C-alpha positions as CSV (number, residue, x, y, z in Angstrom):
1,M,42.5,-13.9,9.4
2,K,42.3,-17.1,8.4
3,L,44.8,-19.5,7.3
4,R,42.8,-20.7,3.9
5,N,43.3,-24.3,2.6
6,K,44.8,-22.4,-1.1
7,T,48.0,-21.9,0.8
8,L,48.4,-25.6,1.7
9,R,47.5,-27.2,-1.7
10,V,50.1,-24.7,-3.1
11,L,53.1,-25.9,-0.7
12,A,52.3,-29.7,-1.6
13,A,52.6,-28.7,-5.4
14,L,55.5,-27.1,-4.8
15,L,57.2,-30.0,-3.1
16,V,55.7,-32.9,-5.9
17,F,57.4,-30.2,-8.0
18,V,60.6,-30.5,-6.6
19,M,61.0,-34.1,-6.8
20,L,59.4,-34.4,-10.0
21,C,62.5,-32.2,-10.8
22,G,64.7,-34.7,-9.3
23,S,63.5,-37.8,-10.8
24,L,63.6,-37.0,-14.1
25,A,67.4,-35.2,-13.6
26,A,68.1,-39.0,-12.6
27,C,67.6,-40.4,-15.4
28,S,69.9,-40.3,-18.4
29,P,68.7,-40.2,-22.2
30,A,69.1,-44.1,-23.5
31,D,66.8,-45.1,-20.5
32,T,63.7,-44.3,-22.3
33,K,63.7,-44.7,-26.1
34,E,61.5,-40.8,-27.3
35,T,65.2,-39.5,-26.6
36,D,65.7,-39.7,-30.1
37,A,62.7,-38.9,-31.3
38,P,63.1,-35.2,-33.7
39,E,61.3,-32.6,-31.3
40,A,57.8,-31.7,-32.4
41,T,57.9,-27.8,-32.3
42,D,54.7,-27.6,-33.6
43,A,51.8,-28.7,-31.1
44,P,51.0,-25.5,-28.4
45,K,52.8,-26.8,-24.9
46,E,50.2,-27.8,-22.4
47,T,52.3,-26.3,-19.3
48,D,52.2,-22.6,-21.5
49,A,48.7,-23.5,-22.0
50,A,47.8,-23.9,-18.1
51,T,49.7,-21.2,-16.8
52,D,48.5,-18.5,-19.7
53,A,44.5,-19.8,-18.7
54,P,42.7,-17.2,-16.6
55,E,41.7,-18.2,-12.9
56,T,37.9,-19.3,-13.5
57,E,35.8,-18.8,-10.2
58,A,35.1,-22.8,-10.8
59,D,38.8,-23.0,-9.9
60,K,39.4,-20.8,-6.5
61,E,39.0,-22.3,-3.2
62,P,35.9,-21.1,-1.1
63,V,35.8,-17.7,1.1
64,E,35.5,-19.0,4.6
65,I,33.7,-16.7,6.6
66,V,32.7,-16.7,10.3
67,W,28.6,-16.1,11.1
68,Y,27.6,-15.8,14.1
69,R,24.0,-15.9,14.9
70,K,20.8,-15.3,17.3
71,H,20.8,-17.8,19.8
72,Y,18.7,-20.0,21.3
73,G,20.0,-22.7,23.4
74,D,19.3,-26.4,23.7
75,Q,16.4,-26.3,20.6
76,N,19.6,-26.2,18.7
77,A,21.5,-29.0,19.1
78,D,21.0,-29.5,15.4
79,E,22.8,-26.3,14.1
80,K,26.1,-27.8,12.8
81,M,24.0,-30.3,11.0
82,V,22.3,-27.7,9.8
83,E,25.2,-25.4,9.1
84,D,26.4,-28.7,6.8
85,A,23.5,-28.6,5.1
86,I,24.1,-25.2,3.6
87,N,27.3,-25.6,3.1
88,A,26.4,-27.8,0.2
89,Y,24.2,-25.7,-1.4
90,I,25.4,-21.9,-1.2
91,E,29.0,-23.4,-2.5
92,P,28.4,-24.4,-5.6
93,L,26.5,-20.8,-5.2
94,I,28.6,-18.0,-4.3
95,N,32.1,-19.8,-3.9
96,V,30.9,-19.2,-0.3
97,R,31.6,-21.4,3.4
98,V,30.7,-20.4,6.7
99,S,31.1,-21.2,10.4
100,V,28.5,-21.1,12.0
101,I,28.6,-19.9,16.2
102,E,25.7,-19.1,18.1
103,S,25.7,-16.4,20.3
104,V,25.2,-16.7,24.2
105,G,24.8,-13.2,25.0
106,S,24.8,-9.9,23.8
107,T,28.3,-9.7,26.4
108,A,30.2,-12.3,24.6
109,L,29.6,-10.5,21.4
110,D,31.1,-7.6,23.0
111,M,33.9,-9.2,23.9
112,A,34.2,-11.3,20.8
113,L,34.8,-8.1,18.1
114,A,36.9,-6.0,21.0
115,A,39.6,-9.2,21.3
116,G,39.9,-9.9,17.6
117,D,37.9,-13.4,17.5
118,D,37.3,-14.9,14.1
119,I,33.8,-13.8,13.1
120,D,33.0,-12.1,10.0
121,L,29.4,-11.4,10.0
122,F,27.1,-11.0,13.5
123,W,23.5,-10.8,14.0
124,T,22.9,-7.9,16.5
125,S,20.1,-5.2,17.5
126,G,18.8,-2.2,19.7
127,A,21.6,-0.9,22.0
128,Q,24.3,-3.6,21.3
129,L,24.2,-2.3,18.2
130,N,24.6,1.3,18.7
131,G,28.0,0.7,20.5
132,F,29.4,-1.1,17.6
133,M,28.7,2.1,15.4
134,T,30.0,4.6,17.6
135,T,32.9,2.2,18.4
136,G,33.7,1.4,15.2
137,A,32.8,-2.1,15.1
138,A,30.7,-2.6,12.0
139,Y,31.5,-2.1,8.8
140,N,30.5,0.8,7.0
141,L,28.2,-0.7,3.9
142,S,26.9,3.1,2.3
143,D,29.5,2.6,-0.7
144,V,29.2,-1.3,-0.1
145,L,25.5,-1.9,-0.9
146,P,25.1,-0.4,-4.8
147,N,26.9,-3.5,-5.5
148,Y,24.8,-6.0,-4.6
149,P,21.2,-4.4,-6.1
150,E,19.3,-8.0,-5.4
151,L,19.9,-7.2,-1.3
152,Y,19.5,-4.0,-2.0
153,N,16.1,-4.0,-3.5
154,I,14.6,-5.9,-0.8
155,I,14.2,-3.6,1.3
156,P,12.6,-0.5,0.6
157,E,14.1,2.8,0.9
158,T,12.3,4.6,3.6
159,V,14.0,1.8,6.0
160,W,17.6,2.3,4.9
161,E,17.3,6.2,4.9
162,A,15.9,4.8,9.0
163,S,18.6,2.8,9.4
164,K,21.2,5.0,9.1
165,Y,24.0,6.6,11.8
166,Q,25.4,9.4,11.0
167,G,23.8,10.0,7.4
168,S,25.7,5.9,7.0
169,N,24.5,2.5,6.5
170,Y,26.5,0.6,9.1
171,Y,24.2,-2.5,9.2
172,V,21.9,-4.8,7.0
173,P,18.2,-5.1,8.6
174,V,16.0,-8.3,9.1
175,Y,13.5,-7.6,6.4
176,K,10.3,-8.0,8.4
177,E,7.8,-4.8,10.2
178,S,10.3,-1.8,10.6
179,A,7.5,0.3,11.6
180,T,6.4,1.7,14.4
181,G,2.0,1.9,15.5
182,F,0.2,1.3,18.5
183,G,-3.5,0.8,19.6
184,L,-5.8,-1.2,21.2
185,A,-7.0,-5.0,21.0
186,V,-10.1,-6.0,22.4
187,P,-12.5,-9.7,22.3
188,T,-14.8,-10.2,19.1
189,P,-17.0,-11.5,21.8
190,L,-17.5,-8.4,24.0
191,V,-18.2,-6.3,20.9
192,E,-20.6,-8.1,19.7
193,K,-22.6,-8.9,23.3
194,Y,-22.4,-4.7,23.4
195,G,-22.6,-4.0,20.1
196,W,-20.3,-1.4,19.6
197,D,-18.9,0.5,16.9
198,L,-15.2,1.0,17.1
199,S,-15.1,3.1,14.1
200,T,-16.0,5.9,16.3
201,I,-13.0,5.0,18.1
202,D,-9.9,7.5,17.6
203,D,-8.2,8.3,20.6
204,I,-7.6,6.2,23.8
205,E,-10.0,8.4,25.4
206,D,-12.9,7.8,23.1
207,I,-12.8,3.8,25.4
208,E,-14.7,5.4,28.8
209,P,-17.8,5.0,28.4
210,M,-16.8,1.2,27.1
211,L,-14.9,0.8,30.1
212,E,-17.8,1.9,32.3
213,Q,-19.7,-0.8,30.9
214,L,-17.2,-4.1,32.0
215,A,-16.7,-2.4,34.8
216,N,-20.3,-2.5,35.4
217,D,-21.1,-5.8,34.3
218,G,-18.3,-7.1,37.1
219,I,-15.4,-7.9,34.2
220,D,-12.2,-8.1,36.3
221,L,-10.1,-6.5,33.8
222,P,-11.5,-3.7,31.7
223,F,-8.2,-2.0,30.7
224,F,-5.1,-4.2,31.1
225,K,-1.7,-2.8,30.0
226,Q,1.1,-4.5,32.2
227,T,3.7,-2.5,31.1
228,M,2.0,0.6,29.9
229,M,4.1,3.4,28.9
230,Y,2.3,7.3,28.0
231,Y,4.4,6.8,24.2
232,Q,2.2,3.8,23.3
233,F,-1.0,6.2,23.3
234,C,1.0,9.4,22.2
235,Y,2.9,8.3,19.2
236,D,1.6,10.9,16.8
237,D,1.8,13.8,19.5
238,F,5.9,13.2,20.0
239,A,9.3,11.9,17.9
240,F,10.4,10.1,21.6
241,I,14.4,10.0,22.0
242,K,13.6,7.9,24.9
243,H,10.6,7.7,27.0
244,Y,10.6,10.7,28.8
245,M,12.4,12.9,25.8
246,G,11.7,13.7,22.7
247,V,11.0,16.2,20.0
248,D,7.1,17.4,19.0
249,R,5.7,16.4,16.2
250,D,3.2,19.5,15.6
251,G,5.8,22.3,17.0
252,D,8.9,23.1,16.1
253,T,10.9,19.6,15.6
254,T,14.3,21.5,15.8
255,K,14.0,21.2,19.7
256,I,14.2,18.2,21.9
257,V,11.5,18.9,24.7
258,D,11.3,17.5,28.9
259,I,8.4,15.4,27.8
260,T,7.2,14.7,31.8
261,K,6.4,19.3,31.2
262,T,4.1,18.9,28.9
263,D,0.7,19.2,29.2
264,D,0.0,15.9,27.0
265,Y,1.6,13.6,29.3
266,K,-0.4,15.5,32.6
267,E,-3.7,14.9,30.8
268,Y,-2.5,10.9,30.4
269,L,-2.1,10.6,34.1
270,E,-5.4,12.2,35.2
271,M,-7.1,10.3,32.2
272,M,-5.8,6.9,33.5
273,Y,-6.1,7.9,38.0
274,R,-9.5,8.5,36.9
275,W,-9.6,5.5,35.7
276,N,-8.2,3.9,38.1
277,Q,-10.5,5.9,40.7
278,N,-13.3,3.9,39.1
279,G,-12.3,0.2,38.2
280,Y,-11.2,0.1,35.1
281,I,-7.6,-0.9,35.6
282,N,-7.9,-3.6,38.7
283,Q,-6.0,-2.3,41.7
284,E,-5.2,-5.5,43.5
285,E,-3.4,-7.7,40.7
286,M,-2.9,-5.5,38.0
287,T,1.1,-4.4,39.4
288,K,2.4,-8.3,39.4
289,L,0.6,-10.1,37.2
290,E,2.6,-13.4,36.3
291,D,1.8,-14.9,32.6
292,S,0.2,-17.8,34.2
293,V,-2.4,-15.7,36.2
294,I,-3.2,-13.4,32.4
295,S,-3.0,-16.7,30.3
296,S,-6.7,-17.6,32.4
297,Y,-8.2,-14.2,33.0
298,D,-7.7,-14.5,29.5
299,A,-9.4,-17.5,29.1
300,A,-12.0,-16.6,30.9
301,G,-12.7,-13.6,28.9
302,E,-11.9,-11.2,32.2
303,I,-10.1,-8.9,29.8
304,G,-11.4,-6.7,27.9
305,F,-9.4,-3.5,25.7
306,K,-5.0,-3.7,25.5
307,Y,-2.8,-2.5,24.2
308,W,-1.9,-3.6,20.6
309,T,1.6,-3.0,18.6
310,Q,0.3,-2.5,15.0
311,V,1.6,-5.2,12.8
312,P,0.5,-6.7,9.1
313,D,-2.4,-8.7,9.1
314,G,-3.0,-7.8,12.4
315,K,-6.6,-9.5,13.6
316,A,-4.6,-12.6,12.2
317,N,-1.8,-12.2,14.5
318,E,-4.2,-11.0,18.2
319,S,-6.1,-13.3,17.4
320,A,-3.3,-16.0,17.2
321,R,-2.3,-14.6,20.5
322,H,-6.0,-16.0,22.4
323,P,-8.1,-18.7,23.0
324,Y,-10.7,-16.3,20.8
325,E,-11.1,-13.7,18.0
326,V,-10.2,-10.3,18.5
327,E,-10.7,-6.7,17.2
328,V,-7.9,-5.0,16.7
329,I,-7.5,-0.7,16.2
330,P,-5.3,1.2,15.8
331,L,-5.0,4.9,17.4
332,T,-1.6,6.2,16.1
333,K,-0.2,6.3,11.8
334,T,2.9,3.6,12.2
335,Y,6.3,6.2,12.1
336,L,9.6,4.7,10.5
337,G,12.5,5.9,13.0
338,T,16.0,5.5,14.2
339,G,16.0,2.0,15.8
340,V,12.8,0.4,14.8
341,A,14.5,-1.4,12.0
342,S,17.0,-2.6,14.1
343,G,15.4,-4.3,15.7
344,S,17.0,-7.6,14.0
345,T,20.4,-6.9,11.9
346,Y,23.5,-8.5,10.2
347,M,26.9,-6.3,10.5
348,I,29.8,-7.0,9.3
349,N,33.5,-6.7,11.4
350,A,35.1,-3.3,10.2
351,K,38.4,-5.4,10.0
352,A,37.0,-7.6,7.1
353,T,39.2,-8.0,3.8
354,D,37.8,-7.3,1.0
355,E,37.4,-10.6,0.5
356,E,35.6,-11.9,3.1
357,L,33.5,-8.0,2.5
358,D,32.6,-9.1,-0.4
359,A,31.5,-12.7,0.4
360,C,29.1,-12.0,3.7
361,M,27.3,-9.4,1.1
362,K,27.1,-12.6,-1.7
363,L,26.0,-15.0,1.5
364,L,23.4,-12.3,2.6
365,Q,22.7,-11.2,-0.6
366,L,21.6,-15.4,-1.7
367,L,19.8,-15.1,2.0
368,Y,17.7,-12.4,1.6
369,T,16.4,-13.8,-2.1
370,D,17.0,-17.9,-2.7
371,E,13.7,-19.3,-1.3
372,T,16.1,-22.8,-0.1
373,F,18.9,-21.5,1.3
374,A,16.3,-18.9,3.5
375,N,14.4,-22.2,4.6
376,L,17.6,-23.7,5.8
377,A,18.1,-21.5,7.8
378,A,15.0,-20.3,9.2
379,Y,13.3,-24.0,9.2
380,G,16.1,-26.0,9.3
381,I,16.2,-29.4,6.7
382,E,12.7,-31.1,5.4
383,G,12.0,-34.0,7.3
384,E,14.6,-33.6,10.1
385,H,13.4,-29.4,11.4
386,Y,9.5,-29.5,9.7
387,N,7.7,-30.7,6.9
388,L,6.2,-29.5,4.3
389,V,1.6,-29.6,3.9
390,D,0.1,-28.7,1.2
391,G,3.4,-26.2,0.1
392,R,3.9,-24.8,3.7
393,V,6.0,-25.4,6.2
394,E,4.9,-27.1,9.4
395,R,7.6,-26.9,12.2
396,I,8.2,-31.0,14.1
397,S,8.6,-30.5,18.0
398,D,11.9,-31.0,19.6
399,S,13.8,-31.4,16.1
400,G,16.8,-30.6,17.2
401,Y,16.6,-26.9,14.8
402,N,14.2,-24.3,16.1
403,Y,14.8,-20.5,15.6
404,P,11.5,-18.8,16.7
405,S,10.4,-16.7,13.7
406,P,12.6,-15.7,10.3
407,W,12.8,-12.1,11.8
408,A,15.7,-13.5,13.2
409,V,17.1,-14.4,10.5
410,T,16.2,-13.4,6.7
411,S,14.1,-10.9,4.9
412,V,10.0,-12.5,5.3
413,T,10.0,-12.0,1.3
414,A,12.0,-15.0,1.6
415,P,11.4,-18.3,3.0
416,T,8.6,-20.7,2.4
417,L,5.2,-19.7,4.1
418,M,4.5,-21.0,6.9
419,V,1.4,-23.1,8.4
420,G,-1.0,-20.7,9.3
421,E,0.4,-17.7,7.5
422,A,-1.8,-15.4,5.5
423,E,-1.2,-16.2,1.6
424,N,-0.8,-12.5,0.9
425,K,2.3,-12.1,3.5
426,I,4.7,-10.6,1.6
427,E,2.1,-7.7,0.1
428,L,0.7,-7.2,3.6
429,Y,4.2,-6.5,4.9
430,N,5.4,-4.1,1.7
431,E,1.9,-2.6,2.8
432,F,2.6,-1.7,6.3
433,N,6.0,-0.7,5.5
434,N,5.6,1.7,2.2
435,A,2.3,3.1,4.3
436,A,4.7,4.1,7.3
437,E,5.9,7.6,8.0
438,L,9.5,8.7,7.6
439,C,10.0,10.2,11.0
440,C,11.8,13.5,11.3
441,T,14.2,11.8,13.6
442,A,15.2,9.0,11.4
443,G,18.9,8.3,11.0
444,F,19.8,9.8,14.7
445,F,21.3,8.0,17.5
446,F,21.8,9.6,21.0
447,D,25.3,9.1,21.5
448,E,24.9,8.4,25.2
449,T,28.7,8.0,26.9
450,T,29.1,11.7,28.7
451,V,25.7,11.2,30.6
452,V,25.8,7.7,31.5
453,A,25.5,8.2,35.4
454,E,22.7,11.0,34.6
455,L,20.5,7.7,32.9
456,A,21.2,5.4,35.3
457,A,19.8,7.8,38.3
458,I,16.9,9.0,36.1
459,D,15.8,5.1,35.4
460,A,15.7,4.4,38.7
461,V,13.4,7.2,39.7
462,F,11.4,6.3,36.6
463,E,11.6,3.1,37.9
464,E,10.2,4.5,41.7
465,Y,7.6,5.8,40.2
466,Q,6.0,5.2,36.9
467,R,4.9,2.2,36.7
468,L,2.2,3.7,39.4
469,M,1.8,6.2,37.8
470,D,1.1,4.4,34.9
471,H,-1.3,2.7,35.8
472,G,-3.1,5.7,38.1
473,F,-2.2,4.4,41.9
474,Y,-0.6,7.6,42.1
475,D,-2.9,10.9,42.2
476,P,-0.8,13.1,39.3
477,A,-1.8,16.5,41.3
478,E,0.8,15.0,44.0
479,Y,3.0,13.5,42.2
480,L,3.7,14.9,39.0
481,P,5.2,17.9,40.5
482,I,7.6,15.2,42.8
483,L,9.1,12.8,39.9
484,Q,9.5,16.1,38.2
485,E,11.2,17.4,41.2
486,R,13.8,13.8,41.1
487,L,13.9,13.7,37.5
488,A,15.6,17.5,37.5
489,S,18.0,16.7,40.6
490,A,19.2,12.8,38.7
491,G,20.2,15.8,36.0
492,I,17.3,15.0,33.8
493,D,18.7,18.9,32.3
494,K,21.8,18.0,31.2
495,V,20.8,15.1,28.9
496,V,18.4,17.1,27.1
497,A,20.6,19.8,27.2
498,E,23.0,16.7,25.5
499,C,20.8,15.3,23.3
500,Q,19.5,19.0,22.1
501,A,23.9,19.2,21.4
502,Q,24.3,16.5,19.0
503,Y,20.6,16.6,17.4
504,D,22.2,20.0,16.1
505,A,24.8,19.3,14.8
506,W,22.8,16.1,13.1
507,L,20.4,18.7,11.6
508,A,23.4,20.5,10.6
509,S,25.3,17.7,8.6
510,K,21.9,16.5,7.0
């Protein structure tokens, strides 16, 4: 895939050798006094020894690979400076050099790989990642991973299992929070004011008396979530494949169900409608709140309970987002499921040579285990892009290199902790991931290519109805049958049937 410098050096050596031979032939024996000296036959010939000696790793030219990284625009003007520093550090360790390309969007990466551009290692996530697996653009790493045990052992076995596609590993997850669970956050001052015992909250319904107190006291947003959806509060009930389709965790786990037809979904919509009518969901601002407006509500203490995604060290992480301390309330278990580990990943081009594949894997292994390399990739150059304050990283504002967090770059276990992060951050992440339950659908990917038109039509229906229904603006007694009828016309039954056929095949292959 690349023209190696080594080739050029070999050609140059041959040219020198030819010129040298010509010079020797032009000299007569009379031109030198050493011609009559007896030949020292017992002395070893240096040329033979050099020819017979095996080439060591240090003698080899570094393997050059192209590393396609997540893009953060103008704030990374110093990417080339950091690239040079990375190469100066890693080349003596693994004999690899990288050329960094910052992505300019998912479409650009799709087009580059399809065109056969020179890309070896690339960052990707989510739906785009699924496409690379189904089209064969990504290298199947299943047989390769055991050869790099330091890399493999950084990530729990359950995460590797949840990362599989059709039984194989096509990507290396960036190790971070690898499980999903949901709950609520509420300002600590409100908890103290009303004397609430949060340990009594097991389900979202349990906060209804507290919402009534907030509404009676004139709090503008007793319950707040801009993009509230059913699955966020019913994650223990279904293993969701789409937000409207999944497997009943406590029922027949071999069957795909249309969740919009279940009693659980109907009861949830009825609760949201009741909350809306009682004033717990702001009817004027709730549908279109801008970030600036939300911040002003937050600063004024006018937000009560809000939706929260579970993360390690949840209370500290969520409190850092607000001008006051908050309490967090887990409402569901955490699960390791398909796609959960795909929020930040690395893939290797399926067209990579054995040499390039090995170089990419060595680079990832070092990136995930070496603090110096991880710091360079995540934070940049010390003194230029960040400073160390009592052994912690403090970024330099507008420095020219700024990835928002190590989650977009490397394993959470590798880089130096940042100012404000928990001393036991790594232990918290390991505990969080190891405590998660492996989902019954982990490893199953729904190939949507045969139902693209139906999926688009279904999305259009939800765009029209779901937000307003999930926030309780529509009475489900009237509108749920309309939603179900529209979804049927859009082809939801065909989508469920196609998903079921693929799920059956996946179960049979396990």
